[in-house]
N, C-alpha and C positions, 0 to 999 in steps of 0.2 A: 237734816230733812229740809226740803224746799219750803219756802214760805208761800202759802197759797193765796194769802190776802194782801200782804204788804209788798210793794215793789219800791225800789229806791228812786229818788230824784237824783239825776246826774247833772252836774254843771261842769262842762269841760271847755278849756280855752286853748287856743293855739300857741300861747306864750308870747311874751313881749309886753311892752308898756300898755299899748292900747287894749289888747286882748285881756290883760290882767284887770284893767279898769272895768271892762265889760263884765268879766267874771265876778268881780267884787259887787257890782250893782245887782247882778242876778242873785248872788248869795244874800245880799241885804233884803231883797224881796222875799226870799224863800225861807230864811232861817226863822224858826219859831222864836217869838219874843222872849220866851222864858228860858231859852237855851243859849249856850255859849258856842263859839266857833273854835275848833281845834285845828291848829296849823302844824303840819309835819313836814319840815324841810330837809329830811334825811338824804334826799337825792343830791344835796349840796355838800355832803360830808367830805368829799374829796375836792371841793372848790367848784367854781372860782369865787364864791361868796361865803364869808364866814357865817356862823349861826347868829352872831351878834348883828351882822348886816341884814340877815334874813328877818330878824325881829324888827329892826328899824324900818325895813321896807313894809312889812305887814302892818306895823303900828300906824304908819302914815297912810297907807292905802285903805285899810279897813275902817279906821276912824273917820276918814273922809266920807265914806258912804253910810256912816251911822252904826257900824259894828264896833262897839267899844269893849265888849266882853269876849275876850278870846285868850287862848293859851297856846304855847308852843311846846311840842315834845320833840326832843332830839335823840331819845333813847327808847326803843320799842321792846327791849328785853323784859320779859316777865310781866307784861301788861295783861290786865284782866278786863273782861267785858264790863264789870261793874264800874270801872274807872271812866267809862264813856258816858255814864248816866247824865252828867251835866251838859253834854254836847248835843247839838242838833245837826251839826255838819262836821265832817272830817275833810280837810283840805291838804292834798299833797302838792307841794310846789315843784318847780323845775329843777333841773340838774341832770345827772346821768341816769337814764332810765334803767339800764342794766343793773347798776348798783342799787337803785331803789327797789327793783323787783327782788333782788337777792336778799336784801335786808328785811323786807316785809315777810318773806317766806322763812328765812333762817331763824328769825326771832319768834316765830309762832304767831305773829300779829295778824296773819292772814285770817285765821279762824275767828279772832276777836273782831276783825273788821266785818267779816260776813255776818256775824251775829248782830253787829250794830246796824248794818244795812237792812237785815231782815226785820229789825224792830222799827223800821221807818226812818232811819237816819239818812242824811244827804251825803252823797259822795261828790266832792269837788276836786278838780285837778287841773293844773296848768302845765303845759309842755310835757315834761316827763310824767307828771301826775295824770295827765289826760291819756297819754299813751298806755300807761299801766292799766287803765280801765278796759282796754280792748282785749281781743282774743290772743294776739301774738304781738310781742313788743319789738320785733325786729324792724318794724317801721321806724324806730328811733334812729337807725343808721342813716336814714334819708336826710335827717337834719343835723348830722355830724356826731352823734353819740358813738363812742367807742366801747366795745366790750372788754374793758381793761382788766376786769376781774375774771374774765373767761368763764362766765356761766354757760351752761350747756342746755338749760331748760328755758324756753322762751315764752311760755304761757303767761299771758296777762291775767287780769281778774275775770275776764269773760263777761263783763256786765252788759255788753251789747252782743246779742247772739250772732255769731258768724261775721263779726266786723272787727277790724283793727283800726286804730287811730293813728294818724300822722299829724305832727305839729309843725309850726313855722312854714306852712305851705306857701310856695311861690310858683308861678307858672313854669319856671325852669325845672321844677320837680316832676312835671307831668309824665314824661316818658318813664322815669324811674318808678313812679307810683303804679303805672300800668304793669310794668314788669314785675314789681313786687306782689301786686294783687294776684297775678297769674302764678307766681312762684309759691306763695303762701296758700293759694287756693282760698283766699278770704277777700271779702269786700273791704274797702278802706274808706274811712271818712277822714278827709284831710282838712285841717283847720289852719287858717292863716294867722298872722300876727295881729290881725284886727278883729278876730272872730271868737265868739264863744257860743256854745249850744246848751240848751236845757232840755233834758229828756224826762218826761213825766207822763204817766197814764198812757203809755204806749205811743206817745207822740213826741216829735222832736221839733224844737223851735230854734232858729238861728238868729244871732244878733251880731251886727257888724258884718264883716265879710272880707274876702270871699271864703266860702267853704265849698268843697267839692266832694263828690262820691265817685269811687272807681269800682267797677265790678270785675269779677274774675275773667269775664269775656273782653275786658279792656274798654268797656263803655264808660265814658267820662261825662259827668253831669253836675250842674249846679242849679238845677231847676227847683223851685219851691215845692212842686208837686212830689218830687223825689224825696225830699226831706219829710214831708207830711206823712208819707207812707213808709217811713224808714224801716222800722223793725219793732218787734215787741222787746221790752226790757226783760232780760233773762231773770228768772226767779233766783233769789239769793239763797245760797246754802248756809245753813247754820253749822 
């Protein structure tokens, strides 16, 4: 059933060192003091970074911004909603977006995640994790992700109504973004390697930059007015 009262806070970054730092600072401001952060790096299961390296990266980055209470899950099989009780935010890291989407759905964690968000949890994602939050994950191909496991269903979490997310945006991607927005019939929010956004209370705020929006008509914009009237956050399904 849709949650009529609670809507999630989304913190999404374009991926890369600068954007990850921006995302970490936003999480530090948003995470309830009584709660822990849960980091899920399963998009890296097939490389190029080991889970041990993922832990070292997170330990350095998040302690630097004052988040010292966090855990890492690398196995989503058999997880239950009750296990998320200690956490105020779930963070999906970068890696292969197609593999990430497949694992979240195959393991049944998708329903657990929606329950967590419907209860007021924060969704955070960098690169692949950010793309997963959108309506369609085929935007991942624009930043080099390959569908190596040959998934055929490309729906993302749909946390932003009628929008897909693109990561690692550069000006050279502009024409490809326009073509993909038309092909998918979805608007696209493209985040650079310096950018993160926070969506809350039906408003979006950008930090760093650039970030751009592309409509299905090919309109390309990076105006603050465009972001302020971005979209309503989709109600989360339990």
